[in-house]
Each structure stands twice: as C-alpha cells, then as structure tokens.
N, C-alpha and C positions, 0 to 999 in steps of 0.2 A: 823578691819572693825566694824563700829557701828552696833548694833543689827537691827535698822530700815533699814539701808542700805542693810544688809544681807537678810532680809526678802523681800525687794524690788527686789534685784537681783534674789533671788529664784523665785519670782513671774514672773519676766520677762523671766527667763530661762524656766519656766513651759509653758508660753505662746508660746515661740519659739518652744519648743518641741511639744506642742499640734498642732500648725499649721503644723509642719513637718509631724506628724503622720496623720493628716487629708489629706494632699496632697498625702502621700504614699497610704493611703487607697483608694483613688479615682482612682489610676492607674489600668489599666487592667492587666498588667504583671509587676512583680517586677524584677528589675535587681539586680546585686550584691550590688551596692551602696545603693539601697533601703533596702535591707536585712540588710546591715551593720548599716544603720541609725536606722532602726526599732529595731534591737537587742540592740543597744546602748541606745535608748530611753526607751524601755520597760524593759530591763533586766540589764542595766548598764554595759554591757560587751563589750569589744572590740574584734570583730572578723575580719578576713580578707578574701580576695577572695580565698586564698588557702583552708581555712576551709570550705567555702561554696562549693568550687569545690569538696572537699572530700565528703561532704554530698550528693551533686548531683550524684557523681559517685556511692556512697554507696547505694543510693535509686533508681538508674537507670534513673535519669532525665538527658536527653541530651539537653544541651543548644543550641548547634549548631553542625554542622558536624565536626568530628575530623580533625585536621590539620595534613597533612601527614608529616610535619616537626617535629611534636611532637613525642617523644619516650615514650611509656607507661612504666613508672618505678614505682615500689612500694617503698615507703619509709618505710623500715623495722624498722628503729630506731625511727621513729616518732610515738608517742602514742597520741591518740585523747583525748582531754579534754572533759569529759562527760558533764560538765555544758554548754560549748559552743555548743557542738553537739546538746544537747536537745533544747537550745534556738534557734538554726538555724532551727531545725526540726519544732518547734512550730511556728516559723515565716513563714516557707514555707507552713505549714498547714493554717495559717491565710490568706495567699495570694492564697490559693487553688492551690498550685503547686504540692502537694502530697495528 
C-alpha cells in the first residue's frame, strides 16, 4: 500500500468509527452489540456476548427475566481476561449501566 493511500484509509476508518461512537452515545440504553462496538473502537479489543453476560452477572445487572430453560452453570475452567473485563466495566460505566 502506498503511504498516501494508507493515510487516506486510516482517515476514512477514523471517520466511520467516530460516526459509530456518536450514534452509540446518543442511545438511551446500550445493548450487547453497542458494548461490543464501543469496546472495539475505544480499546481495540474483541469482546463477545458471553464476556458481557459474565460482567452483568458479576455486577448484578439483570438484562431480562431469566429463562426457565437455562441451567445456571459455573464455568470452573474459564478464567476471565482482566483487560477485557476492565474494558467492559468502563464501557458500562460510560453508558451509566453501573
């Protein structure tokens, strides 16, 4: 890639991200996809709904009534990634969820 093209691509990418962040900030409530997008844009990390669900459960945030079909199981072998955990916490604080 030619240097000028790379700078132009970076500028266009920044504009897209800025527009996305502005749209997310205007929403009253953030959903999982908004949190995933915000963490990707602001921290450059890829998080998923399972991580967000873990943080919600850890912080006592109930998104909706529990489904009776769901069995409450603890993933003993799974260790949380502190970087992702902190990014999700900061994002939830940004959206005034906690």
